[in-house]
PAZA-904723 format. One line per field, with one value per residue: residue number from 1; residue in three letters; x, y, z of N, C-alpha, C, O, CB in turn. Coordinates in steps of 0.2 Angstrom, whole numbers. Atoms other than C-alpha are relative to their C-alpha. Glycine has a CB too. Layout:
<sites>
nr = NUM,...
rest = ALA,...
n_px = X,...
n_py = Y,...
n_pz = Z,...
ca_px = X,...
ca_py = Y,...
ca_pz = Z,...
c_px = X,...
c_py = Y,...
c_pz = Z,...
o_px = X,...
o_py = Y,...
o_pz = Z,...
cb_px = X,...
cb_py = Y,...
cb_pz = Z,...
</sites>
This chain:
<sites>
nr = 1,2,3,4,5,6,7,8,9,10,11,12,13,14,15,16,17,18,19,20,21,22,23,24,25,26,27,28,29,30,31,32,33,34,35,36,37,38,39,40,41,42,43,44,45,46,47,48,49,50,51,52,53,54,55,56,57,58,59,60,61,62,63,64,65,66,67,68,69,70,71,72,73,74,75,76,77,78,79,80,81,82,83,84,85,86,87,88,89,90,91,92,93,94,95,96,97,98,99,100,101,102,103,104,105,106,107,108,109,110,111,112,113,114,115,116,117,118,119,120,121,122,123,124,125,126,127,128,129,130,131,132,133,134,135,136,137,138,139,140,141,142,143,144,145,146,147,148,149,150,151,152,153,154,155,156,157,158,159
rest = MET,THR,GLU,ALA,ASP,PHE,GLU,ASP,ARG,ILE,GLU,ILE,GLY,ILE,LEU,GLY,LEU,GLY,ASN,SER,ILE,ARG,GLN,ASP,GLU,GLY,PHE,GLY,ILE,HIS,LEU,LEU,GLU,ARG,LEU,ARG,ASN,ASN,LEU,PRO,PRO,GLU,ILE,ASP,LEU,LEU,ASP,GLY,GLY,THR,ASP,GLY,LEU,ARG,LEU,LEU,ASP,PHE,VAL,GLU,LYS,THR,LYS,ARG,LEU,ILE,VAL,LEU,ASP,ALA,VAL,ASP,ALA,GLY,LYS,LYS,PRO,GLY,GLU,LEU,VAL,VAL,TRP,ARG,GLY,GLU,GLU,VAL,PRO,LYS,TYR,THR,GLY,ASN,LYS,LEU,SER,VAL,HIS,GLN,MET,SER,PHE,ALA,GLU,VAL,LEU,TYR,TRP,ALA,GLU,PHE,GLN,GLY,HIS,SER,PRO,ASP,GLU,ILE,VAL,ILE,ILE,GLY,VAL,GLN,PRO,GLU,SER,LEU,ASP,TRP,GLY,THR,GLU,LEU,THR,ASP,THR,LEU,GLN,ARG,ARG,ILE,PRO,GLU,ALA,VAL,ASP,GLN,VAL,GLN,ALA,CYS,LEU,LYS,GLU,TRP,ILE
n_px = -7,-3,0,-3,6,2,-5,4,8,5,3,7,6,6,4,8,3,5,0,3,8,7,2,-5,-6,-8,-2,-8,-4,-1,-3,-5,-1,1,-5,-3,-2,-1,-6,-10,0,0,5,3,5,2,7,3,7,3,-4,0,-6,-6,-2,-6,-7,1,2,-5,-9,1,-2,5,5,8,4,6,6,7,1,6,-3,9,2,4,-2,-2,-3,-7,-2,-8,-5,-9,-2,3,8,1,3,-1,0,7,4,1,-3,1,1,0,-4,-3,-3,-8,-5,-1,-5,-5,-3,-2,-5,-7,-4,-1,-9,-7,0,6,-4,-3,6,7,5,6,7,4,7,7,4,9,4,-4,1,-4,-1,-8,-3,2,7,-2,-2,-5,-2,-3,-7,-4,-5,-1,-5,-6,-2,-2,-7,-5,-4,-4,-7,-4,-3,-6,-5
n_py = -7,0,-5,-5,-3,-6,-7,-5,-2,-5,-5,-4,3,-2,8,-1,9,0,4,-6,1,0,-8,-3,5,1,-6,0,1,-7,-6,1,-1,-8,0,3,-5,-4,0,3,10,5,2,5,2,7,4,8,3,2,6,2,1,-3,-9,0,-3,-5,-2,3,-3,-8,-1,-7,2,-2,6,-3,4,-1,4,1,-3,-1,-7,-2,0,-7,-5,0,0,0,3,-1,3,4,0,5,6,8,6,-1,4,-6,2,-9,0,6,3,-4,4,3,-5,1,7,-1,-4,3,0,-5,-2,7,2,-5,-6,-5,-8,-7,-3,1,-4,1,-6,4,-2,4,3,1,6,6,4,-1,-6,-3,-6,-3,-3,-6,-5,4,-2,-6,0,3,-3,-1,3,0,-6,3,5,-4,0,5,2,-6,-2,6,-4
n_pz = 1,-4,-4,5,5,-5,-3,6,1,2,-4,2,5,0,0,-1,1,2,5,5,3,-6,0,-8,-3,2,-2,-3,3,4,0,-1,7,0,-3,3,6,-4,-5,1,1,-5,-5,4,-1,3,2,-1,2,-6,-2,-5,-5,5,-1,-5,0,-1,-6,-8,3,-2,-8,-2,8,2,1,2,1,0,-5,-5,-7,-4,2,6,5,2,-7,0,-5,1,-7,1,-7,-1,4,3,-1,3,-3,-3,4,5,9,6,8,3,1,-6,-6,1,-1,-6,-3,4,-7,-7,1,-1,-8,-3,4,-2,5,1,0,-7,-1,4,0,8,3,1,1,-1,7,0,2,0,5,5,4,-1,1,-7,-3,1,-8,0,4,-2,-5,0,-1,-8,-2,3,-4,-8,4,2,-6,-5,5,-3,-8,0,4
ca_px = 631,647,655,667,649,646,663,653,638,625,626,608,595,578,566,550,538,521,511,508,492,482,479,486,496,509,511,529,534,526,533,551,548,545,560,571,577,580,592,611,618,625,610,603,588,576,560,555,539,531,547,547,561,573,575,585,603,596,589,605,619,610,617,602,585,571,555,541,524,506,502,486,491,469,470,459,463,477,484,505,513,533,541,558,568,559,541,544,532,541,536,519,503,503,501,509,504,497,513,521,522,537,545,542,551,564,567,568,580,592,592,592,610,617,614,599,602,610,593,576,563,545,535,519,502,484,478,460,457,466,456,463,471,490,487,486,467,467,469,485,491,489,501,514,523,521,530,543,546,547,561,571,570,576,590,596,598,609,619
ca_py = -701,-701,-687,-680,-678,-665,-654,-646,-640,-630,-611,-606,-619,-615,-631,-628,-643,-645,-655,-643,-651,-649,-629,-621,-638,-632,-615,-619,-624,-609,-597,-606,-603,-585,-585,-593,-580,-568,-574,-574,-591,-596,-599,-618,-621,-637,-642,-657,-658,-670,-682,-685,-694,-691,-674,-680,-677,-661,-657,-663,-656,-637,-627,-611,-618,-610,-622,-615,-622,-623,-627,-633,-619,-617,-600,-590,-594,-585,-580,-581,-590,-589,-603,-602,-614,-622,-616,-628,-643,-657,-669,-663,-669,-653,-658,-644,-652,-668,-674,-666,-681,-687,-669,-671,-688,-679,-667,-678,-688,-675,-670,-689,-693,-676,-665,-655,-636,-623,-615,-617,-607,-612,-600,-608,-602,-609,-616,-613,-627,-643,-648,-651,-638,-632,-615,-606,-600,-581,-576,-589,-580,-561,-567,-574,-556,-555,-571,-568,-551,-563,-575,-560,-553,-569,-570,-551,-557,-575,-563
ca_pz = 245,251,262,246,237,249,248,230,237,232,238,233,227,222,221,212,216,211,197,181,174,191,189,207,210,200,206,213,193,185,196,195,175,178,189,178,165,179,193,194,185,202,209,205,199,199,192,205,199,211,212,229,238,219,226,240,232,228,245,255,242,246,258,257,247,241,241,229,230,232,249,261,274,278,271,258,241,234,251,252,265,269,282,287,298,309,303,291,293,291,303,308,300,287,268,258,243,235,233,249,260,250,251,270,270,258,273,286,279,275,292,297,286,292,276,278,270,285,278,271,265,258,248,246,240,245,229,223,212,210,194,178,168,163,165,185,192,189,210,208,193,200,215,206,206,225,226,215,226,242,231,227,246,253,238,244,263,257,243
c_px = 5,2,4,-4,-1,6,-2,-7,-2,-1,-7,-3,-5,-4,-8,-4,-8,-3,-5,-7,-6,-1,8,3,6,2,7,3,-2,3,9,2,0,7,7,5,4,5,6,1,2,-6,-4,-7,-4,-7,0,-7,-4,4,1,8,7,3,6,7,-2,0,9,7,-1,2,-8,-6,-5,-6,-7,-5,-8,-3,-7,1,-9,0,-5,3,4,7,9,2,7,3,6,1,-4,-9,-2,-3,2,0,-6,-3,-3,1,1,-5,-4,6,4,2,5,3,0,6,8,5,3,6,5,2,3,7,2,0,-5,4,0,-6,-5,-5,-7,-3,-5,-6,-5,-2,-10,-4,4,-2,6,3,8,0,-2,-7,4,2,5,4,1,4,5,5,2,6,6,4,3,9,4,2,4,6,4,4,3,6,3
c_py = -3,7,6,2,7,6,6,-1,5,5,1,-5,3,-7,3,-6,2,-4,4,-3,-2,10,3,-6,2,7,1,-1,8,7,-2,2,7,4,0,5,8,1,0,-7,-3,-4,-7,-1,-6,-2,-4,-3,-3,-5,-4,-1,-1,6,0,3,7,7,1,5,10,4,6,-5,4,-4,5,-5,3,-4,2,3,1,8,2,-1,4,4,-5,-2,-1,-4,1,-3,-4,-1,-5,-7,-5,-5,-1,-4,4,-3,5,-3,-7,-4,2,-6,-3,5,0,-4,2,4,-2,-5,0,2,-7,-2,8,5,3,9,2,4,1,5,-2,6,-2,6,-3,0,1,-5,-4,-4,-1,4,0,8,2,5,8,3,-4,5,10,-1,-3,7,1,-5,1,6,-4,-5,4,5,-4,-1,7,0,-6,5,6
c_pz = 4,4,-7,-5,1,-2,-8,-1,-1,4,3,-1,1,-3,-2,-1,-4,-9,-6,-4,5,3,6,1,-3,0,2,-9,-5,1,0,-7,0,5,-4,-3,4,8,-1,-2,6,5,-4,1,0,1,4,-1,8,0,6,3,-9,2,7,-2,-1,5,5,-4,1,5,3,-7,2,-2,-2,-2,2,5,4,6,4,0,-5,-7,-2,6,-1,6,1,7,0,5,4,1,-5,0,-2,2,2,-7,-6,-5,0,-4,-2,1,5,4,-3,2,8,2,-4,6,5,-1,-2,5,4,-3,1,-5,-1,-2,8,0,-5,1,-6,-1,-3,-3,2,-6,2,-4,-2,-8,-5,-4,1,1,9,-1,-2,6,-1,-4,2,8,-2,2,7,1,-5,3,6,-1,0,8,5,-4,3,8,-1,-5,1
o_px = 4,-2,4,-3,-2,5,1,-11,1,-5,-8,1,-6,-1,-11,-3,-10,1,-11,-10,-11,-1,14,7,12,6,10,9,2,5,13,7,4,7,11,11,8,7,8,-1,1,-5,-7,-10,-1,-10,3,-9,-5,2,3,12,12,8,10,10,1,2,11,11,4,1,-10,-5,-7,-7,-11,-5,-9,-6,-10,1,-9,-1,-8,8,2,11,9,0,9,4,9,-2,-5,-12,-8,1,-1,4,-8,0,-8,7,-2,-10,-5,5,10,8,8,8,6,11,13,11,7,11,9,8,8,10,5,4,-6,8,-5,-8,-4,-6,-8,-5,-4,-5,-4,-4,-15,-10,8,1,12,-3,11,5,-7,-7,10,5,7,8,7,7,8,10,7,11,10,10,9,14,9,7,8,11,9,8,6,12,7
o_py = -6,11,12,6,11,12,11,-3,10,4,1,-6,5,-10,6,-10,6,-4,5,1,-6,12,3,-5,-1,10,6,2,11,12,3,3,10,10,5,4,12,6,-3,-12,-9,-8,-7,-1,-10,-4,-9,-8,1,-10,-10,4,-2,9,4,8,11,13,6,9,14,1,6,-6,4,-4,8,-10,8,-9,8,0,1,12,-2,2,10,9,-10,1,-5,-1,3,-3,-9,-6,-7,-11,-8,-10,-6,-6,3,-6,10,0,-9,-10,0,-7,-7,4,1,-3,-1,2,0,-5,-4,3,-7,-6,10,10,5,12,1,6,3,8,-1,10,-3,12,-9,5,0,-6,-2,-9,0,6,-2,11,-1,9,10,9,1,8,13,4,-6,5,3,-4,-4,7,-2,-5,2,6,-3,-4,6,3,-7,5,8
o_pz = 9,4,-7,-9,-3,-1,-8,-5,-1,9,9,-6,6,-7,2,-6,-8,-13,-5,-7,4,8,6,6,-1,-4,1,-9,-8,-3,2,-8,-4,4,-4,-1,1,12,-6,0,7,10,-10,7,-3,6,2,1,12,2,5,4,-7,-2,8,2,3,5,8,-1,1,11,9,-13,8,-8,2,-6,3,5,4,11,10,4,-8,-7,-1,5,-3,11,-4,12,-5,10,0,3,-6,-1,-5,0,4,-12,-9,-6,2,-4,4,3,3,6,1,6,10,5,-3,8,9,2,-3,6,8,1,-4,-3,-7,1,12,5,-10,7,-12,3,-9,-2,1,-8,6,-3,-6,-10,-4,-7,6,0,11,-5,-2,6,-4,-1,0,10,3,5,10,2,-5,1,8,2,3,10,9,-1,6,11,4,-3,-3
cb_px = -2,5,4,4,-7,0,10,3,-3,-5,0,0,-1,-1,0,-2,-2,0,-3,6,1,3,-10,-6,-1,1,-4,3,-1,-5,-3,1,-4,-8,-1,-5,-10,-7,1,5,6,4,-4,3,-1,5,-2,1,2,-6,5,-4,-1,-1,-9,1,6,-2,-7,3,0,-6,10,5,-3,-1,0,1,2,-4,7,-2,5,-2,6,-2,-2,-7,-6,2,-3,3,-1,5,2,3,-1,3,-5,3,4,-3,-6,4,-5,9,8,-3,2,-8,-4,2,-3,-6,-5,-3,-4,-7,-1,1,-7,-6,1,6,1,-6,-4,7,0,-3,3,-7,3,-1,-2,-5,4,-2,-6,-1,-5,-1,-4,3,-3,6,-3,-6,-5,-1,-5,-6,0,1,0,-7,-3,-1,-8,-9,1,-3,-4,-4,-2,-5,-6,-4,-2
cb_py = 7,-4,-3,-3,-5,-4,-4,-2,-1,-1,5,6,-6,7,-7,5,-5,6,-7,2,-6,-7,1,3,-8,-4,3,-8,-7,2,4,-6,-3,3,-6,-4,2,1,-4,1,-2,3,7,-6,4,-5,-2,-1,-7,-2,2,-4,-10,1,5,-6,-2,-1,-7,-13,-2,2,5,12,-10,3,-5,5,-5,-2,2,-8,10,-4,3,7,-1,4,-3,6,-4,8,-7,8,5,-1,7,0,-1,-1,-1,9,-3,8,-2,3,-1,1,0,5,-5,-3,9,-3,-11,4,2,-5,-1,6,3,-4,-3,-2,-1,-1,7,6,6,-6,6,-7,6,-5,1,3,-11,6,2,-4,3,-3,7,-2,5,5,-2,4,-1,-7,-2,4,-3,-5,6,-2,-7,-1,5,-7,-4,6,2,-8,0,7,0,-10,1
cb_pz = 3,-4,8,-4,0,11,1,-7,4,-1,-3,-5,0,-4,9,-6,10,2,1,-5,-5,8,6,8,-2,-9,5,9,-3,-1,7,2,-4,3,3,-2,-5,2,4,7,-6,3,3,2,-2,3,-7,8,-5,0,0,0,6,-6,3,1,-5,-2,5,-1,-12,0,0,-1,-3,-5,7,-7,4,-6,4,1,-1,10,-3,1,-3,0,10,-2,2,-1,2,0,3,3,-3,-1,-1,-2,5,1,4,1,-6,-5,-3,-6,-7,5,5,-8,-4,2,-6,-7,3,3,0,-3,5,-3,-12,0,-5,8,-7,-2,1,1,-1,0,-5,5,-6,5,-2,-4,-4,7,-3,-3,2,-8,-8,3,10,-4,9,-3,-6,1,6,-6,-4,6,1,-7,3,2,-7,-8,4,2,-12,-1,8,-5,-6
</sites>
């Protein structure tokens, strides 16, 4: 990417991560879909799936980024976590999810190249099951409204 590519930066982006065929691992994707039709059109949404380094372009161009994901935070299944700024575990051994080492690398490379988001928030939930299946467990399904509220609160601060 050249510096000219960054002139048209994304003001606010929401990135849903996860594997939608591994039950709760798809939390970020399910949450993104729930939000899709209820947000102002100027907010960019991306279903990042498990794309890893292919997410670098979106991350580098986004000024304020919300990441939605299932996270292994050592909490009880269904417990929400919200990490902001320096709380985001970029360089630690914390694995946010099965695909997350790649996302940690994305954050590292964006920062290394001087194009990391000005603000980043991760809204995640501790998964209950990573078994095969396209539906969230009931435990996580019940957390969707609270996660939507967290996203809305973050957007209210930024807009």
